[in-house]
Structures are given as C-alpha cells and as structure tokens.
VOBA-1610 file (N, C-alpha, C; in pm, whole numbers, padded with zeros to 5 digits, always signed):
BEGIN
Unk-02703-01056-03644Unk-02580-00955-03603Unk-02629-00872-03421Unk-02751-00898-03436Unk-02753-00876-03305Unk-02738-00923-03174Unk-02706-01089-03223Unk-02689-01125-03106Unk-02503-01143-03091Unk-02419-01099-03181Unk-02311-01143-03177Unk-02255-00977-03110Unk-02358-00833-03109Unk-02323-00697-03062Unk-02395-00725-02858Unk-02507-00807-02881Unk-02514-00859-02709Unk-02430-00930-02647Unk-02337-01033-02714Unk-02217-01114-02671Unk-02117-01034-02632Unk-02060-00941-02700Unk-01991-00817-02707Unk-02030-00746-02611Unk-02124-00718-02583Unk-02179-00624-02477Unk-02160-00732-02361Unk-02225-00853-02333Unk-02219-00880-02222Unk-02050-00958-02169Unk-01964-00937-02225Unk-01804-00946-02216Unk-01757-00807-02199Unk-01737-00713-02254Unk-01789-00572-02207Unk-01801-00536-02083Unk-01870-00627-02041Unk-01966-00512-01888Unk-01858-00613-01814Unk-01874-00765-01841Unk-01792-00876-01738Unk-01667-00782-01750Unk-01563-00713-01810Unk-01441-00673-01825Unk-01450-00536-01723Unk-01534-00511-01785Unk-01578-00368-01676Unk-01597-00362-01500Unk-01656-00471-01515Unk-01709-00504-01378Unk-01567-00580-01297Unk-01498-00650-01386Unk-01395-00670-01301Unk-01271-00557-01269Unk-01272-00495-01357Unk-01154-00367-01334Unk-01194-00287-01216Unk-01396-00265-01181Unk-01421-00220-01090Unk-01407-00230-00970Unk-01365-00398-00964Unk-01386-00499-00825Unk-01253-00466-00810Unk-01135-00477-00887Unk-01005-00479-00858Unk-01021-00337-00791Unk-00997-00228-00874Unk-00986-00072-00830Unk-01080-00095-00697Unk-01133-00098-00671Unk-01248-00165-00519Unk-01166-00155-00439Unk-01154-00279-00503Unk-01014-00380-00358Unk-00902-00315-00366Unk-00846-00266-00460Unk-00710-00216-00369Unk-00678-00085-00267Unk-00858-00002-00303Unk-00884+00102-00286Unk-00947+00093-00118Unk-01001+00003-00101Unk-01050-00098+00019Unk-00978-00177+00143Unk-00884-00238+00066Unk-00799-00327+00100Unk-00724-00283+00287Unk-00741-00387+00366Unk-00718-00323+00491Unk-00557-00257+00516Unk-00522-00169+00588Unk-00390-00143+00618Unk-00322-00222+00736Unk-00211-00193+00749Unk-00144-00251+00896Unk-00252-00176+01046Unk-00169-00283+01111Unk-00220-00188+01200Unk-00211-00050+01282Unk-00102-00056+01337Unk-00076+00061+01341Unk-00066+00176+01252Unk-00132+00187+01134Unk-00150+00283+01038Unk-00287+00238+01060Unk-00383+00197+01082Unk-00523+00196+01126Unk-00541+00273+01228Unk-00485+00238+01365Unk-00487+00317+01446Unk-00473+00418+01440Unk-00359+00496+01415Unk-00342+00630+01379Unk-00411+00736+01305Unk-00465+00622+01169Unk-00597+00670+01084Unk-00688+00707+01171Unk-00756+00618+01296Unk-00856+00631+01409Unk-00854+00753+01433Unk-00693+00734+01504Unk-00679+00857+01646Unk-00676+00984+01590Unk-00607+00975+01452Unk-00641+01159+01400Unk-00739+01194+01350Unk-00879+01094+01290Unk-00989+01142+01299Unk-01066+01214+01421Unk-01025+01100+01554Unk-01094+01131+01675Unk-01044+01248+01740Unk-00933+01248+01698Unk-00872+01395+01728Unk-00953+01528+01688Unk-00936+01582+01540Unk-01040+01604+01447Unk-01144+01625+01552Unk-01216+01526+01514Unk-01360+01584+01544Unk-01407+01634+01749Unk-01248+01596+01804Unk-01261+01665+01940Unk-01247+01786+01917Unk-01128+01843+01871Unk-01122+01948+01882Unk-01229+02016+01778Unk-01293+01992+01710Unk-01447+02050+01623Unk-01582+02101+01752Unk-01564+01945+01822Unk-01705+01975+01932Unk-01644+02124+01988Unk-01487+02089+02057Unk-01436+02197+02164Unk-01482+02315+02100Unk-01486+02390+01927Unk-01479+02485+01887Unk-01608+02518+01841Unk-01742+02455+01835Unk-01860+02415+01839Unk-01873+02488+02029Unk-01844+02449+02087Unk-01899+02458+02273Unk-01859+02576+02251Unk-01709+02610+02245Unk-01729+02775+02276Unk-01756+02851+02164Unk-01827+02846+02019Unk-01895+02933+01984Unk-01998+02998+02005Unk-01976+03130+02036Unk-02090+03256+02045Unk-02263+03164+02012Unk-02340+03180+02061Unk-02482+03134+02040Unk-02489+03242+01953Unk-02561+03199+01873Unk-02635+03350+01795Unk-02781+03354+01851Unk-02886+03425+01784Unk-03022+03486+01836Unk-03101+03338+01855Unk-03110+03299+01713Unk-03222+03173+01705Unk-03155+03096+01863Unk-03050+03017+01859Unk-03008+02943+01918Unk-03013+02974+02084Unk-03003+03115+02132Unk-03073+03160+02234Unk-03203+03174+02284Unk-03267+03159+02168Unk-03422+03193+02129Unk-03451+02999+02200Unk-03356+02958+02160Unk-03418+02833+02141Unk-03511+02787+02039Unk-03534+02833+01934Unk-03583+02811+01791Unk-03542+02733+01710Unk-03571+02690+01663Unk-03516+02586+01555Unk-03553+02686+01392Unk-03507+02585+01317Unk-03447+02688+01180Unk-03593+02649+01089Unk-03673+02567+01120Unk-03806+02495+01075Unk-03876+02487+01156Unk-03880+02590+01257Unk-03977+02567+01359Unk-04130+02699+01232Unk-04105+02780+01216Unk-04232+02897+01135Unk-04257+02801+01004Unk-04179+02691+00944Unk-04184+02602+00836Unk-04407+02607+00843Unk-04443+02603+00749Unk-04567+02550+00755Unk-04544+02388+00777Unk-04671+02348+00853Unk-04652+02147+00852Unk-04692+02101+00718Unk-04568+01981+00691Unk-04634+01912+00573Unk-04696+01797+00568Unk-04833+01767+00472Unk-04904+01672+00528Unk-04837+01552+00453Unk-04857+01427+00523Unk-04822+01318+00456Unk-04923+01194+00390
//
C-alpha cells in the first residue's frame, strides 16, 4: 500500500510541476518588440519622474546634518 501512495504522490508532483511550468511560460513569454520597448520606456519615464521628485524634495534634519539613520546604532560583533 505504501508503494502505491508513493507512486501517486510522484505522479501528482509531476502534474503539478507541469502545470506550474506552463503557467510560468505564459507569464514570462517574450512580447513583441514594440510592446517591450513601450514597457521599458514607461518604466524609465516613471523612474525619471521619481528621481526628479526626490531631488526637489526638501531635506529633512538628518539629511542636512549628514547623519545617517543608523549612525547611533551600536556596532554589531560579527
């Protein structure tokens, strides 16, 4: 009986792995060149807007003093 359940488990894992692989292939399949360029362009424009917003953001007290958030933390022995 134990051998039978072990075979069933192996078959189940094989089928589950196949389904997971098929799903991953659908999500990770390459797109057409135009679609890929558009997607990359949108992400670059979004990153540029965020960088400009951060550059224009007024500095807080810690940034003006040059302090880093973890400067006052005790040293950790390795």
